[in-house]
C-alpha positions in Angstrom: -6.9 -11.9 9.1 -7.7 -13.8 6.0 -5.4 -13.7 3.3 -6.1 -11.6 0.2 -3.2 -11.6 -2.0 -2.3 -14.0 -4.2 1.5 -15.5 -4.9 2.1 -12.9 -8.0 0.6 -10.0 -6.0 3.2 -10.6 -3.2 6.0 -11.4 -5.6 5.7 -8.0 -7.1 5.1 -6.2 -4.0 8.8 -7.3 -2.4 10.6 -6.7 -6.0 9.7 -3.0 -5.9 10.6 -3.2 -2.1 13.9 -4.2 -3.3 14.3 -2.0 -6.0 13.3 1.1 -3.7 15.5 -0.2 -1.3 18.6 -0.9 -3.3 18.0 3.0 -5.3 17.9 4.3 -1.5 21.1 2.7 -0.4 22.7 3.6 -3.5 21.9 7.5 -2.7 19.8 7.6 -5.9 17.0 8.5 -4.2 17.6 11.0 -1.7 15.5 13.9 0.4 11.8 13.7 0.3 11.4 11.2 -2.3 13.4 8.6 -0.6 11.5 9.3 3.0 7.8 9.5 0.9 8.9 5.9 -1.4 10.6 4.5 1.6 7.6 4.4 3.6 5.8 2.9 0.3 8.6 0.1 0.6 8.1 -0.9 4.0 3.8 -1.1 3.7 4.7 -3.0 0.4 7.0 -5.4 2.5 5.1 -5.8 5.5 1.5 -6.4 3.3 3.7 -9.0 1.2 5.1 -10.8 4.2 1.6 -10.8 6.0 0.0 -11.9 2.7 -3.0 -9.2 3.3 -3.5 -5.9 1.8 -6.1 -3.8 4.0 -7.0 -1.7 0.8 -8.6 -4.6 -0.9 -10.9 -4.7 1.9 -13.1 -2.0 1.0 -12.6 -2.5 -2.7 -13.8 -6.1 -1.9 -10.6 -7.4 -4.3 -8.7 -10.5 -3.7 -5.8 -12.0 -5.9 -5.6 -15.1 -3.8 -6.5 -18.5 -5.0 -10.1 -19.0 -4.2 -10.4 -22.1 -1.8 -13.0 -24.9 -3.8 
């Protein structure tokens, strides 16, 4: 699995995860919205930690720096 995410992309995903996690923990988000956004947040966390986004593959995208 080749990494296809750059540093900025990974940091943004981690920040989004943290914001959603805090909102859920503070009970600002509840119900279906909390479940859906919680799932999205976990996916963002996992892709950020792995450095690989499966959605980028069919789109032929990469935010990773090119090796010269």
